[in-house]
N, C-alpha and C positions, 0 to 999 in steps of 0.2 A: 367304457363310460365316456359320455360326451363331455364337451367342455363345460356346459352349464351344470351338469351333474357334479363334476369334479369341483367346481367353484362352490357349489352348495355344501358338499361334504367338507371342503376345506374351511368354510365359514362356520359350520357346526363344530368342527374341531377347535376352532379359535374360541368359541363360546365355552367349550368344555375346559379349555385351558385355565380359565379364571373361575369356573364354577365348581370343578371337582378338585379337591386338594390332594397334593402328594401323589400324583400319578406315577407308578413305578417306572424306573428308568429303562427297564427291559420290556416295557409294553410296546406292542406293535403300533400303537397310536402315534408315536413320535415319527414313524416313517412317513406319515402323511405330509409332514412339513416340507420334505424335499421330493416326494413323489407326485403330489397332487397339483401344485401350481404350474401353470403353463408359461408364465412370463413374470417379469418384475412387477408389472402393473397389477397382476393378481394379488401379489403379496402386499404391496403398498396400498391398494384400494380396499381389499378385504380385511387386512390386519390393521385396523384403524388405530390412531393414537389413543382413543378411549379404551380399546381392547388391550393395548399394551400396558397402559397405566393401571387398568383394573386388575390385570394379572400380576403386575409388579406389586401392587398395594395389598391385594387380597390373597394371592397364591404365589409368594416369592419362590417357594420351592419348585413350583412348576416352571417358572421363568428361568430359574437356575438350571434345571434339567434340560430345558429347551436349548439354552445357549451351549451347554456342555455337549449335548448329543449332536448339535449342528457342527460344533468344532471338531468333535471326534470323527464324525462322518466325513468331514472335509479332509481331515488328516488321513483317514483311512483311504479315501479315494486317491489322494495324491500318492500314496504308497502302494496302490494296486497296480501291478504291471500292465493289466489290461486297460486301464483308464486312458483315454475316454472311449470305451467300447459301448455302443448303443444298447447292447443287451446286458453285459456283465457289469459295467460301471459307467452309466450314462453321464455325459457332461452336464445334463440338466440337473442332476442331483447336486453336483458341486455348485452350480450357479444358484440353485435355490437355497443351499446352505449359506452362501455368501449373502444373498438377498435377505434372508431371515436375520442374520447378524447385523446387516446394515440397517434393518428396520428397528430392532429392539435396543441396540446399544446406546443410541442417543437418549433414550428414556431411562436407561440405567445411569448415565452420566449426569442427567439433570437433577437426580434425587440426591441431595446432600446426605440424607440418612444412610445411603448405600455406599458412601465413599469407602469406608473401612472394609465392607464386604467385598466390593469390587476389587479393591487392592489385594485382598487375600485370595479371592477366587482366581484372578488372572495372573497375579505376580508373585505369589508365594510358591515355593517348590512343592510339587505334587507328590504325595506318597503313592507308590506303585504297588498295589496289593498283588501278590503272586500266589499260585497254587501248584503244588506238585501233583502230577498225574503220571505215574510210572516213570519213564525215562525222560519226560519232557516237562518244561515249565510253561504254564499258561499265564498270560496277563489278563486279569479279570477286568470286566467293564468298570471304568472309572466314573461312576455315576455321580449324582448330585452330592452325595455325602462321602464320596471318595472310595466307596467299596460297593460291591454287589451284595445286597442284604441276604440273598439266598445262600451265599458262600462265605459269610463272615467267619464261620467256625473253622473253615479249612484254610483261611488266608493268614499269612504272616507278612508283616510289613517289611519291605525291603528299603534300601537307601532311597531317599527322595529324588524324584526326577526333575526335569526342567519345568518352569512355570508354564501354565496353559497359554498365557499371552505370547510368550516367546515362540512356542511351538506354532501357534496360529499365524504369527507374522512370518516366520520362516516358511510355512506352507504357502502362504499367499505370495511371497516373493518367488518361490519356486514355480508356482502356477503361472506367473507372468512369463516364464521361459520354459513352458512345458510343451513337449512334442504333441502335435495334433490338437492342442487346446488353445495355445496362443502363438505357437511357432509351427513351421512345416514339419512333416514327419521326419524323425531322426533316422539316419542310415542304420542298417542292421548292426547290432553289437554296440551301438552308442547309447549312452544313458538317456532317459526320458527328459531330464532337466538339462538344458544346454543354455548357458548364459551368453546367448548371441544377441548383439545389439539390434534393435528392431529396424532402424533406419540408417542410411549412410549419413556421414557427417563427421563429427568428432569421434575419433577412435574406430571408425568403420568405413571401409571403402567398397565393400562387397554387398550388394543389395540382398535383403532377405525377403523371400516371397511371403506375402501376407494375403489374407482374405478378409472379407467383411465380418465373417464369423469370428475369426481370431481377434479382430479389433474390438468387436462387441464384448468378447470375453475379457479382454484386457480392461475395458471400461468398468466392468462389474468388479474386478479385483481392485483396481485403482480406487474406486469409490469406497469400498470397504476399508482400505488403508487410510483414506482421508477421514472416514468416520471414526476410526480408532484414534487417529491423531487429533481429531476434532473435539476430544474431551475438553480441550482448553477453552472452547466456546462456553463452557458451563462453569468457568472460573472468572473471578474479577481480574481486571487488567493489571492491578498491582501485585497480584499473587502469581499469575501465570509464568512470568519469566523467572521467578525465584524457585517455585516448586517444580515447574515443568510438567510434561506429560510422559508417562512411562513408556507408552508405545513409541512415541517419537524419539525418546531417549534411546530406546533399544535399537531402532532403525538407524539412527545417525551415528551411533557409537560402534556399529558393526565394523570389525577390523579386517574382514575378508575383502581383500582388494578386488578380486574378480567380481564378486557380487556387487560391491559398491559401484565400480566403474561401469559394469554392464547396465545397472539400473539408472545410474546418473546419465550416461550417454544415450540410453534409450529414451528417457524422458526429454532430455535436451534436444536430441535430433528430431524426435517426433514433433516437438513444439516448433522448432525453427525451420523445419522443412515444409511446413504447411504454407500453402500459397492460396490466399483467399481470392486472388484474381484469376485463378486457373479457369473458372467458369464465369464468363462475363456476359451471359444472356441477361438483358434487363429483367428485373423482377423474378429472377430464378429462385430467390429465397422464398417467394410466395408459393411457388409450385412444388419445389423440392426441399427436403430436409437434408442438410449436410451432416451425415452421421460422423464423418471424420472430425468435424469441428468439436464435437463433444469429447472425443478421445483426446484431442489436443488440449482442450480445456482442463481435463483431469490431469493430464501429464504436466502441464504448466503449474497447476495448483500444487500437486504433490511435490514437484521439484522445488518450488519456493518454500513449502512447509519444511522440507528437509534441509535446504541450504541455509535459510536464515535462522534456524532454530538454535537458541543459546542453551547448551546442555548445562543444567545446574550442577554445582559441585557435589561430590559425594560426602558421606558422613566423615570421611577422613581428610576432607579439604582438598581433594583432587578434582579438577575439572576435566572430564574425558574429552577427547578430541572429536569434533564433528567431521567425520571422514568425507561426507558429501561436500561440505564447504572446503575441506582441505584439498580434495582433488580438483574442484573447480578452480581453486587458487593456483594449482600446479600447471594448468594449461599454459603452453608457451609457443606453440607453432603459429606462425603468421596465418597459415591457411585456416587454422581453427578459429582464430580471431576474426578473420574475414567472414567465415561461415556464421559466427555469432552476430556480427554486425549486420550482415545482409538479412538474416532472419528477423532480427529485432526491428530494423528499419522497415522491412516489408509489412510487418504486422502493425507497427505504429503509424505508418503512412496510410493504411487502408481507411480508417475513419475520416482522415482529411480528404481523401479522394471521394469517399462516399458523400461527404457533406457538400463537396463542390461539383457534384454530378449535375448535368443538365436536366436529367429526369429525376425529380424528387422521389426518394425512396426506392430507386431502381436497383441500388446496391445495399445490401444489408451491412450495417456497420458492426464490426466486431465489438464484443463487450469486454474483452479481456486485454485491452490496451493498458489499463492501469497495472495489471499483473506483469506485463512485459516491461513497463518502466521499472517496476520493482526488481525484476530479474537483471535489468541493465545496471541498476544501482548496486545490487549484490555483487555482480561481476566487477564493477569498479572498485568496490571496497575490499574484496578478498584477493584480487589478482592485480598486482602492481604492473605486470607486463601488459595486461589488457588496458590498463589506464594509459600507459605510455603509447600503446598502439593507437588508441582512440585519438589522442591528442597529437601525436607526431604525424599522423596521416591526415589530419584536418577533418576526420570524421566527427570530431567533437562539434563542429559547426552544425552538422545535420541534427545531432541530438539536442543541441541548444534550441534549435527552431522547433523540433518535435515536442520537447518538454514544455517550452513556452506556449505552444499551441494548446496543450491540454490544460495548462494553468490559466491562460487568458480566456479560453473558451468556456471554462466553468467557474469563473471568478464570482459570478453573481448567484450561483446555485448553492444554497445552504447545505444541500446533501452531498456536495462534492468537495467540501473543505479539506478533508483528509487527503484526497488526491492532489489538490493544489499544494498543500504543505509538502507532500512527498516530492513533487516536482521541484519545489524550491530547494529542498535538501539535496536533491540530485545535483542541481546547479552549484550549490555550495561545495559539494564533494569534488566536482570537477575543478572548481575555481582555486583550490589549494595548490594546484600544479602551476609552476612558474611558466611553463611553455603554453599552458592554456591561456593565461593572460596575454602573452605575446601574440598568440594566434588570432586573438580577437581584433587585431589591427588590420586584418585582411578585409578588403572591400566586399560588401554584401551585394552580390549580383543576383538578379532574378527574383527580386521581391514580389514582382507582379504574379509569379506562379503560386504564391501562398494563398490560402483561403482568405476570403474577404475579412473575416473576423479578426485576423492578426496582421493585416497589412497596415503600414504607416503611410499616410498620404504624403506624396512629394518626398519620399525618402531616398537619399543618395549618400548613405554613410557606410560605416564599417559594421562588422558584427558587434563591436563594442557599443556603437551608437544604438543598434537595435536592442541589445541586451539592457542597456541603461534605460532606454525609453520604455521597454516592457516592464522593468522593475518599477519605474515611476508610475506606470498604469496600475500595477498591482497595489502599490502603496496608497494611491489616491482615489481609486474607484471601487475598493472593496467594501465600502460603507461600514468599516469597523470589523467586518467578519474575519479579516486576516491579521488582526493585531498580534496574534501569537507568533507569526512568522516575520514580523518586522525585523527582529534581530538577525534572522537568517538572510533576509534580502539585503540588509546593510552589510552583513558579513561577506556576501558575494562581492559587493562593490569594494569593500576594503581589500579583499584578496587580489582583485585584478587591477586596482587603481595604480599601483606603482609601474605598470607596464603599458598603460593606455597612451596612445599617441593620436594627435590630430582629431580630437573629438569635435563633432560638428557644433555649430552655434546653437541649434535647437537643443541638442543634448546637454550642452553646458548650461543653457538656460534652465533646463529641467532640474539639474542638480541644485542650482541656486534657489529654484522655486521650492524644492524640498526643504532646503535650509530655512527659508522664510516661514514655512509652515511649522517646522519643528522648533523654531526659536520663538514662536508667538506665545505670549503669556497664556492664552486660552489652552494651548496644547501642553505647555510646561506645567501649568497648575492643575491639569486634569488628574494626575496622580503623582506619586512620589518617585517614580522611576523613569518618566518620559525624558528627563534630561539626559539619560544615558543614550537614548536614540540620537539626540542632538550631538552628543559627544562623538558617537560613532561616525556620523556624517561629516563632522569636522575633520576626523581622521582621514576620511576618504579624500577630502580636498587637500589636506596636508600632504598625503602621499603623492597626489598628482603634481603639486607644486614642487615638492622636494626632489622627485625622481624624474619628472618629465616636463619641467618648466618650459624649455625651449620648443617643445613639440605640441604644446597645448595653449596656444595664444587665445583661442576662443574661451577657454576656461578662465584664464587670467583676466580677460576682458569682462566676463560675467562677474568675477569677484570684485573688480574695480567698480562696476555698476552697483554692487551691493555693499559698498564700503560702509554706509550708514548702519547696515544690519550688524556688521561685526563690531563696530564701535559701541552700538547699543548693548550688545551681548557682554562686552567687557565691563560696562557700567550697569548691568542689569541689577535691579533691586526689587524688593517686594512692593514698595510704594509705586515705583514706576510701572510695574506690571499691572497693578490694580488700576492705576489711572488709565492705562491703555485699554483695559477691559471695559471700564466705565465709558470711555470715549466710543468704543466700538458698539456698546449696548445702546448708547444714545443715538448713534448713527443709524442703527438698525430700527430703533423705535421711530425715528423721523421718517425713514424709508417706508416703514409699514403704514404710518399715518398717511403718507402720500399715496401709497397703493390703495389704502382703504377709501380715500377720498375719490379715487378714480374708478375703482372696481367694486366698491362696496365692502362690507366686512368679510374677512376671510377667516377660515377656521384656524384656531391657535396652533402654533408649531410646537411639537413635543420637544422637551429639553433633554439632551443626552450628553454624555461625556464626549468632548471633542476628540476626533481622530484625524488622520491625515486627509480624509475625504470631506470633512465638514468643519475644518478650522476656519473661523471668520477671516475674510480678507482684510488685512490691515493697511495695505498700501498696494496700489495697482502694480507697482514694480516688483512686488514680491508675491503676488497672487499665483495660485496654481494655474498654469496655463493650459491651453487646449493641446490635444495630441497632434494637431495638424501643423504645429510649429516645426519652422525649419529645425616497500615493506618486506617483509620477508615472505617467502612462499607459504609459510605455515601460519601466517597471521590469522588469529581468531579473535576479533576485537571485543568480544563480549565477556572478557574475563572477570570483571568485578561485579558480576550479577549475583554474588553470594548473599549480600545483605538484603533483607526484606525492606521494602519501602514503608516505613512506619509513619511518615509524616503526612501521608495522604490516604484517604480511603476512597477508592474509585468504584466501589460496588454499585452505588446508585447514581453515578455521574456518567455523562456522555463522554465519547472519545474526545470531543473538542475540549472538554474540561480537563481531561487527563493530559492532553498535550500541553494545554496552557499551563497547567500546574508544573509539568516537567520542565517547560522552558523558563518559567518565571521563578522557580523555587531556588532558595538558598543563594541569594546574590552575594552574600559574604563569602561563601565557599568558592563561587565561580570567579569573582573578581580578584585578581592577584593582590595580595596584601601589600606588596611593595609599592603598588601604585598609589596607595592612599597617603595623603599628606605631602605629595611631591608638587613641585611647581609645574605649571603648564609646560615650560620649556624642557624641564627634566623628563616629564612624562612623554612628551613628543619625541624625544631622542633616545628613550630607553630601549635597548635591543632586547628582543625576546626570541629565543632560539626556536626553530621550527621543530615540532615534535613529530614522531613517526605517525604514519597513517594508521589509525586504529579506532576501535569502539570502546575505549577503556575508561572514559570519564563520564561526562554527562551529555545531554542532548545538544548543547550548543556552547561554543566557547564564549558566546556573548550572552550568558544567562541574564546579566543585569539589565539587558536591553529590552526585555519583555515588559510591556506595560502591565502594571499591577491592576488586577480587577478590583475596583472600588465602587461602592454604591454612590449614587449621586449625593454630593454634599458631605461624604464621609471624610475625604481628605481636605485638610485645611493647610495651605502653604504658610510657612513662617519665615521670618528673616533668618533664623538659625538654619533652617533647612536649605535655603538658598545659599547661605554661606558655606554649607558643607560640600557643595558641588560647583558653584559658579567660579571660584578662584582656580579650580582645576580643569576648566574647559581648555582643550588644546588650541588656544587662539594665537600662540606665539608666532607660528609660521605665517599665518595669514596677516596678522598685524604688522609683522616685519616686512612682508611683501608690499603691503599698502604704503608703508612709510617710505620704502626704497623707491617705489614707482611714482610717488606723489610729485617729485620734482622732475621726472623723466618722461612722463606720459601725460598728455592733455586730459582734462576732465572728460569723461565719456559723453556728456551732453553737449560739449562745445565743439567737437570735431567730427568729421566723417569717420565711420567705423574703420575703413581701410587705413586711414591715417593713424588711428589709435593702435591697430594691430601691428602696423609697421614699427611704431614707437616701442611697443612691447618687445618685439623681436630684437631691437637694438639695445634695449635697456640692460644695464648691469645690476644684478641683485646681489647684495652681500649680506652676510649674517644668517643665511639659511643653508644648513648642511643636511644632506640626506640622512634620515634616521634608518635604523635597521628595519627591514621589511617584516611586518607582523602577519602571521598566517592564522586565520580564524577557522579552526577545524570544526567539522561536525562531530560531536561526541555523544556517547551513549550512557544511559543510566537504566536501572530497572524500570522506572516509570516510562521512559521513552521507548524501551523495548516492549513494554506492555501496550503502549499505543501502536507500535509497529505491528505486533502480532494481531492486535484487534483489527487493524486496518486490513491485513491480509485475510483474516478469517471473515471479515465483513465482505470482501470481494467474493470469497468462496461461497458464502451463504447466499449472496445476491445472485450469483451465477446459477446456483442450484435451483433457486426459486424460478428463474427465467426458463431454465431447461425443463423443469418438471411441470410447468404451466400451473403450479400451485396445487398439484394433486399427489405427486409421487416423490417430492423432495425429501431427502433423508432427514432433514432437520425441521421439517414443517411441523408446527404445533408444539415444539419443545420450548422450554424456558431458558432462553439464552441469557447469560450473565455478562459476557465479554463486551457486548455492545447492546444498544437499545434498538428495538424493532417497533416501528410506528405504523399504524394502519392509516390508509389514505382513502379518499373517496373513489368511487367507481370511475372507470375510464370513460372518456367522451366517445361518442360514436365515431366510427371510422369505416373505411371500406372493408377492412378485415374483421371488424367487430360491429355489425349493424345493430341499430336500436329501433329502426322504424321502416316504413315502407320504402322510402327512397333509398336508404342505406341497404336494404335487403336486395334491391335490384342489383347494386354493385357487387354485393356479396355473392349473389347467384352467379354473376358473370365470372368471378374469381373461382367459384366452386366448379363451374363447368370447365374452366381452363385447367384446374387441378385434376379433373377426372380424365384428361387426355393422357394417352400413353405414348410417350415419345420413343422412337426406336432406340433400343439399347438401354432404356431407362425404365425402372419400375414405376407403376402407377402409384401416385402418392395423394390420392383424393383424401380430403379430410385434414391434411397437414397444411393449413393455410395461415399459420402464424397465430396471432393473439386472438383470444376470445374475450367476451365481456367479463369473465371470471378470472382472467389471467392476472398474476401478481404484477404490480408495478414497483420495480425495485430501482431506487435512485440514490442510494446512500453509499458514500465512500468514507464516511467519518465515524461509522458506528450507528448512525440513525437511519434505518432502512425502512422504506415505504412499501408495505405489502397490503394486500387486499383480502382481509378476512381469513388469513391462513395462520396467524400467529396469535397466541393468547393476548387478550386486551391489556392485561396488566403489564405487558412489556412495551 
């Protein structure tokens, strides 16, 4: 039978699946599902989403039998000694069973009405019907109804066996380490399944031979495991961390050390050994497809799914251990840490190098740098030795620059807000370490080697100067999109402030510029919690003054220049703030009238709630300036995820809303009660002990710092509201400093700067005692874990859409609930996606190049990258842009 004939027969069989009800489970018809298809494309193209849904809705019994027969056939092949024999047990049969399951399971998960059925079908113990035939016992075919109807009379039910889901997962894991299927042929007498780590690296120093065929088979198995774990994409973000996914729970709670370590190290080493720079011919990605990159993508994705998964507690109140996370946290050898760091930096550096190439587009930028940042964050959180290694060897500087690159590069992209937030949380995680703050005082050399987008003109400072300047940029240029992470950005400054030395003049100026914006009436009156941001920034200045006064004369000088600002804050009233707003409004009106008289009428400016990027300038001395101015090993931090989050429903909200809710929720719970009602002096000096590094509380220790989302005009400031927070602003340290220096240092406007700085160094300041250093940890809650998992699965979904070119993606056309999928307009014409005669000429040239056969390399004509119908995926916050491949109601 030719290929075309087999496709026609397979398509006819698919029609029969939905049209003929209750096909017997012993019918030879089912064999066609693993015998006829020649490739994964056959299954994903011929077995369309419409076909799957029609079968599910009109003939559920047939769909059930299809899943069961595919699972049983796969289990049978794994247990066949001859597998993978081309005649007796072809590997193509196993791959087609895997592909069929990958195709249909997402459509089972998307149907809420099948949740109970799916739970029983896959996760309830299975009755094993038996039959006595003379001296032997036969296991009857476990069909759709649990028995072979032809032998019901002779069968007697035996004790129940393992759930089908557990058997399927065990089979898939075994097939990842199966002789002549995914690993080289085992020596005679050795078992077919050998848990040998695929690549050298962590836990393995002896290379294992591999072939392209073995790697392709691994990809198919890994994708099905991702599909089974991907049931969470069909659950709301507030439900997923609490209820979990049975498949992921079973995988991560496996207590077999050899299995876990072999899979963990195989995924880790395959990911980190990949070198995207090994093939450096310009535009090679246009001519050749890197099949290894897809394997690495699936390895990294499954690794993250397993490592970050919070196992829900059982009915008995016990939280099982996540053994993948446990063993990642147990790594301790310096050479293993060096291997991790080298692999992570190599991947994260590649997009930076691709962007700075002299030939635009000559190098393909990797799409899974965000996932690598996530892996780095996970390693920081669960392995305290790795944290120490990163910081003590100054490798933290490299990661600070890399993380800031991804945050700053994407700060204006609405689809990348989730990535930016994760980058900020990674920095907050590193900043809790004392040695990290001290290491930032090292001078930053080689800034000219950075991409143009993150260079600071005329920069000659330390890593601390670079970090603070970058945070200032994120705070002031995000146009309000990043309001949810203002608390985390200020938490970073709070954590490192006690250790900062010799901050540059431009950096000091930026800190005081932030103070001017945050203390302006327009910002404070925007909502009822913005004053907490001001309070946090004052604590940053206090920490610098109290702990590093003698080594930060530029900061002291900037504070002296802003003396009026602090005095105004001490006397801040509702009437004074309103008068200042009226004065600013009048100035703007006069300016607009002048502009109109010169340039004609202009379109009206929309009114919006002020943020740090659009606070009106109240005085030139305080305006936002330009950028060109000078634990234990076993720690599993997600323990308190037992309680469902009942205060927010995220089913119909975006991931941005979910994160904002988790950051801004429950200010009364997050803010220590003992701080309320205290004087500013008492609050400034109150010691707070440093807690252990964990994920045991909520998303940020600075919950109350998140701006409250209020509608325009909804919040009306009152004198009582101002009285509730203004007396407690931590102004004592700064006001004492200003009073002490008033008689020892000349007025900033009356003397040369060098004279003032010298006077500051000589001055004696009394009445300021260093307070206990307060550490602002990143903390977790069920809502924040829901955001985190939705972020990961958003990355996975986007990567699959790009890989599949919109045709064979396993989740294409399904109804995702974890995040929103948004359709976009068609792509603009390009060399690789022509739309007209001129573009077609360029496309023809590329096609001819692609048809060339280089020595030692297969011809890859037709694999030329994007086409006009390719998906455009640009979302990292749960709002993904696709082109005609996802239902419109998403």
